[in-house]
C-alpha atoms as one frame of an Amber mdcrd trajectory, in Angstrom:
protein
 -16.069 -21.274 -48.562 -16.905 -22.862 -45.201 -18.676 -20.572 -42.763 -16.970
 -20.068 -39.438 -18.493 -22.170 -36.668 -16.886 -20.362 -33.781 -18.660 -17.623
 -31.838 -16.828 -14.317 -31.310 -19.439 -13.228 -28.779 -21.895 -10.376 -28.896
 -20.781  -6.792 -29.341 -22.660  -3.713 -28.209 -24.514  -3.289 -31.494 -25.833
  -6.861 -31.263 -28.114  -6.144 -28.273 -31.713  -4.948 -28.460 -33.915  -3.831
 -25.594 -36.426  -6.578 -24.846 -34.151  -9.314 -26.188 -34.264 -12.505 -24.077
 -31.192 -14.736 -24.093 -31.336 -18.342 -22.886 -27.777 -19.146 -21.857 -26.114
 -22.412 -22.751 -24.761 -25.271 -20.631 -26.907 -25.971 -17.564 -24.855 -27.137
 -14.603 -25.610 -29.727 -11.956 -23.928 -28.687  -8.724 -22.535 -31.063  -6.120
 -20.589 -31.046  -2.903 -17.571 -30.483  -5.109 -18.590 -26.865  -5.688 -18.797
 -26.339  -1.936 -15.409 -27.941  -1.296 -13.763 -25.930  -4.054 -15.427 -22.709
  -2.905 -14.126 -23.248   0.620 -10.680 -24.025  -0.758 -10.570 -20.779  -2.730
 -11.917 -18.507  -0.005 -11.734 -18.558   3.807 -15.496 -19.213   3.910 -16.685
 -20.528   7.287 -20.404 -19.819   7.464 -21.838 -22.575   9.652 -25.105 -22.842
   7.747 -23.213 -23.622   4.528 -20.624 -25.859   6.182 -22.671 -28.285   8.276
 -25.708 -30.360   7.366 -26.484 -30.773  11.059 -26.303 -27.025  11.763 -28.604
 -26.431   8.790 -31.100 -29.057   9.978 -31.298 -27.476  13.434 -32.040 -24.223
  11.569 -34.963 -25.865   9.764 -33.371 -26.658   6.413 -33.094 -30.186   4.951
 -29.287 -29.921   4.703 -26.574 -27.347   4.117 -27.206 -25.426   0.885 -24.473
 -24.474  -1.543 -22.967 -21.127  -0.439 -25.092 -18.210  -1.607 -22.259 -16.679
  -3.618 -21.226 -20.038  -5.101 -24.751 -20.349  -6.495 -24.475 -16.768  -7.747
 -21.195 -17.545  -9.513 -22.714 -20.556 -11.281 -25.680 -18.512 -12.522 -23.439
 -15.574 -13.430 -20.929 -17.762 -15.273 -23.611 -19.046 -17.648 -24.271 -15.471
 -18.804 -20.704 -14.469 -19.652 -20.446 -15.883 -23.204 -23.607 -13.993 -24.195
 -23.355 -10.828 -22.111 -19.786  -9.970 -21.187 -17.412 -11.965 -23.404 -16.340
  -8.722 -25.062 -16.755  -6.580 -21.978 -14.402  -3.838 -20.928 -15.699  -4.064
 -17.358 -18.615  -5.241 -15.260 -19.909  -1.991 -13.786 -22.571  -2.672 -11.215
 -25.494  -4.625  -9.746 -28.975  -3.881  -8.447 -32.279  -5.508  -7.486 -30.693
  -8.859  -6.691 -32.642 -11.443  -4.680 -31.914 -15.019  -3.657 -35.275 -16.742
  -4.019 -34.596 -20.378  -3.153 -31.622 -22.233  -1.663 -29.519 -24.344  -4.016
 -28.637 -27.856  -2.846 -26.202 -30.457  -4.174 -27.941 -32.244  -7.020 -29.760
 -29.148  -8.300 -29.253 -28.208 -11.951 -28.978 -24.500 -12.659 -29.464 -22.564
 -15.863 -29.700 -18.861 -16.629 -31.759 -16.481 -18.737 -31.182 -12.760 -19.279
 -33.376  -9.981 -20.626 -31.815  -6.835 -22.076 -33.498  -3.948 -20.239 -31.284
  -1.028 -21.230 -28.666   0.233 -23.685 -26.569   3.395 -23.829 -23.662   4.003
 -26.195 -20.650   5.780 -24.722 -19.621   9.168 -26.040 -16.429   7.734 -27.559
 -18.499   5.616 -29.947 -16.310   2.596 -29.261 -18.360   0.913 -26.563 -21.630
   1.062 -24.696 -23.360  -0.031 -21.538 -25.691  -3.027 -21.637 -28.203  -3.575
 -18.808 -29.542  -7.095 -18.279 -31.858  -8.739 -15.776 -30.652 -12.300 -15.187
 -32.691 -15.109 -13.677 -31.250 -18.376 -12.378 -33.575 -21.377 -12.525 -33.322
 -24.920 -11.207 -34.380 -28.219 -12.778 -38.020 -27.556 -11.846 -37.925 -24.133
 -13.528 -38.192 -22.543 -10.093 -36.381 -19.221  -9.814 -33.438 -19.470  -7.427
 -32.194 -15.900  -7.907 -32.495 -12.783 -10.008 -30.391  -9.651 -10.371 -29.663
  -6.736 -12.675 -26.163  -5.928 -13.814 -24.709  -3.500 -16.304 -21.623  -4.069
 -18.400 -19.485  -1.924 -20.670 -19.178  -3.821 -23.969 -16.990  -3.074 -26.983
 -18.489  -2.317 -30.365 -17.499  -4.712 -33.121 -18.478  -2.277 -35.895 -17.562
   1.274 -34.966 -19.794   2.539 -37.774 -22.896   0.876 -36.322 -25.459   3.539
 -35.388 -26.056   4.242 -31.723 -29.319   2.795 -30.406 -31.887   4.943 -28.654
 -30.593   5.328 -25.116 -32.637   3.395 -22.560 -31.446   3.515 -18.962 -33.706
   1.524 -16.621 -34.915   3.006 -13.346 -33.620   0.657 -10.662 -34.474   0.513
  -6.981 -31.606   1.606  -4.754 -32.574  -0.889  -2.057 -34.573  -4.116  -2.048
 -37.506  -3.474   0.292 -37.237  -5.697   3.395 -40.791  -6.944   2.793 -39.573
  -8.362  -0.532 -36.792 -10.426   1.045 -37.370 -14.150   0.611 -36.597 -16.222
   3.701 -36.061 -19.917   2.861 -39.022 -22.095   3.757 -38.605 -23.585   7.220
 -35.691 -21.393   8.324 -35.834 -21.060  12.101 -33.084 -19.582  14.276 -34.886
 -20.228  17.569 -32.348 -22.905  18.532 -29.343 -21.199  16.955 -26.027 -22.313
  18.443 -23.816 -19.226  18.641 -20.829 -21.228  19.887 -20.845 -23.488  16.847
 -21.450 -20.506  14.563 -18.260 -18.878  15.841 -19.387 -15.594  17.401 -21.958
 -14.479  20.012 -23.261 -11.391  18.204 -26.942 -11.301  17.259 -28.917  -8.678
  15.338 -29.554  -6.529  18.405 -25.812  -6.203  19.014 -25.321  -4.185  15.814
 -26.077  -0.475  15.522 -26.908   1.403  12.329 -23.808   3.359  11.320 -21.441
   0.957  13.072 -18.301   0.113  11.112 -16.459  -3.176  11.492 -12.850  -3.760
  10.493 -12.571  -7.417   9.487  -8.837  -7.279  10.251  -7.553 -10.134   8.078
  -6.179  -9.907   4.549  -5.529 -12.297   1.686  -3.058 -11.744  -1.145  -4.630
 -12.638  -4.481  -2.699 -15.343  -6.319  -2.692 -15.769 -10.091  -3.345 -19.501
  -9.874  -6.290 -19.211  -7.500  -8.177 -16.592  -9.463  -7.627 -18.597 -12.654
  -9.046 -21.699 -10.946 -12.042 -19.648  -9.802 -12.632 -18.237 -13.277 -12.576
 -21.714 -14.793 -14.633 -23.225 -11.967 -17.516 -20.844 -12.656 -17.052 -21.285
 -16.432 -16.459 -17.566 -16.821 -15.101 -17.074 -20.337 -14.581 -13.288 -20.303
 -11.328 -12.654 -22.152 -10.045 -10.012 -19.723  -9.827 -12.669 -17.003  -7.812
 -15.392 -18.716  -6.086 -13.929 -21.798  -3.009 -11.900 -20.803  -2.716 -10.496
 -24.349  -6.198  -8.942 -24.221  -5.078  -5.936 -22.177  -2.334  -3.509 -23.156
  -0.670  -3.897 -19.757  -0.475  -7.692 -20.181  -2.326  -8.305 -16.928  -5.279
 -10.585 -16.383  -8.076  -8.736 -14.615  -9.312 -10.517 -11.489 -12.932 -11.642
 -11.876 -15.033  -9.275  -9.776 -16.900 -12.184  -8.232 -13.590 -13.472  -6.887
 -13.166 -10.199  -4.990 -16.774 -10.335  -3.759 -16.342 -13.844  -2.376 -12.990
 -13.036  -0.809 -14.371  -9.959   0.944 -17.507 -11.778   2.069 -15.406 -14.615
   3.512 -13.141 -12.137   5.318 -16.227 -10.524   6.868 -16.754 -13.673   8.962
 -14.492 -11.989  11.512 -17.108  -9.696  13.039 -20.136 -10.898  11.067 -20.039
 -14.684  11.486 -23.786 -14.762  12.102 -24.756 -12.910   8.928 -25.522 -16.353
   7.606 -27.329 -16.009   4.288 -27.226 -13.285   1.648 -30.814 -12.776   0.481
 -30.575  -9.541  -1.523 -28.061  -7.482  -3.465 -29.064  -3.809  -3.317 -26.180
  -2.436  -5.296 -22.563  -2.927  -6.064 -19.635  -1.438  -7.898 -16.239  -2.809
  -8.844 -14.603   0.493  -8.029 -11.091  -0.246  -9.302  -9.411  -3.205 -11.011
  -7.793  -5.958  -8.979  -4.715  -7.857 -10.122  -2.706 -10.785  -8.833  -0.416
  -9.626  -6.041  -2.963  -7.253  -4.517  -3.750  -7.929  -0.857  -7.482  -7.738
  -0.208  -8.870  -6.575   3.120 -12.436  -5.655   4.013 -14.637  -3.637   6.309
 -18.394  -3.359   6.706 -20.870  -0.669   7.700 -24.288  -1.472   9.156 -26.860
   0.387   7.047 -30.165  -0.965   8.356 -31.890  -3.785  10.215 -35.299  -5.350
   9.671 -37.627  -8.002  11.006 -38.799 -11.073   9.121 -41.744 -13.390   9.715
 -39.474 -16.387  10.306 -38.927 -17.411  13.950 -35.713 -15.991  15.369 -34.648
 -14.588  11.991 -33.865 -10.933  11.331 -32.237  -9.110   8.428 -29.211  -6.849
   8.432 -28.253  -4.508   5.597 -24.528  -4.122   5.156 -22.089  -2.182   3.036
 -19.085  -4.397   2.345 -16.006  -2.542   1.139 -12.971  -4.423  -0.170  -9.683
  -2.582  -0.358  -6.101  -3.295  -1.319  -2.814  -2.289   0.265  -2.451   1.392
   1.063  -6.125   2.052   1.819  -6.994   4.459   4.618  -9.144   2.979   7.415
 -12.886   3.088   6.643 -12.366   5.450   3.701 -13.813   4.685   0.304 -14.700
   7.951  -1.464 -12.926  11.282  -1.688 -14.418  14.767  -1.446 -15.004  14.631
  -5.208 -17.345  11.658  -4.736 -15.028   9.292  -6.591 -13.746   6.034  -5.169
 -10.258   6.053  -3.738  -7.835   4.118  -5.979  -7.284   1.502  -3.250 -10.989
   0.593  -3.114 -11.831  -2.532  -5.104 -15.448  -3.207  -4.220 -18.451  -1.432
  -2.732 -21.275  -3.923  -2.133 -24.645  -3.253  -0.475 -26.565  -6.380   0.582
 -29.116  -7.860   2.983 -28.256 -10.948   5.030 -30.236 -13.066   7.490 -29.083
 -13.080  11.105 -30.457 -14.473  14.387 -32.305 -11.919  16.515
């Protein structure tokens, strides 16, 4: 009998703490990724749109959008980490360590740092620390995420529970500012808004006003573009309701792009403190977003400061600036709660 050559993906019982997975299919990125990213989302960050703007800011050219690079690195991990996932649950300790430019080749590695079987015995949570590397084996980013994964063998014994202790916030001193970045000659007119770091107050909330209705075709293009093979995103028979779950990264990028209106000068994401996909998103949902200023910090780079933001994505019916009820649970209209650091001119 011929052995099957196809790969059904890993199930919860297949993971071991300390296991290191080198993910397949490195990817060389080009200007095509940027063009497609800007076609999928209303992304208008000047630093990622214009080589000349980037050069004035001390970079050799415009990098690939921070979240586009994240999606490429993330997509590599899906066949090994979340192919059989029920849901991607959260993120922590994420840092962008080096800009990604057209021509760079990215690959990913993940280490299993935690496991905990769910009480129903049918699934468990897998914690991984993923590193994205370029063609020189330089780290371009790292992050932790945790995923609920189905068990393939319900009789498999539960592993010893290991839940990693994760920092709630990346310390500002650990933020990596790209080499050469200099906002001393920053052109606020070309960037689109006049607001600099000193114009934002901790606790301030910003309604980004605009909304985008999620289309089936666009989220399917995005899922394929980032080579995300998770079954819940492209196989309508995989869920009992017959719906394809929108890739959480699609919601992140949509909300981040919408935040341009009010935060146009939050140019580069440099850290991901935490994040939760609070409720599922489906085609037909209209995504809107608002942000809260959580903190500000200095950096050693000339003219460059850091702003910590909570980005909340909601769908139709959401109350203004509301995201959790008195019970501490997310409101059903909340899709995303993302806590990140971005670089902004002072």
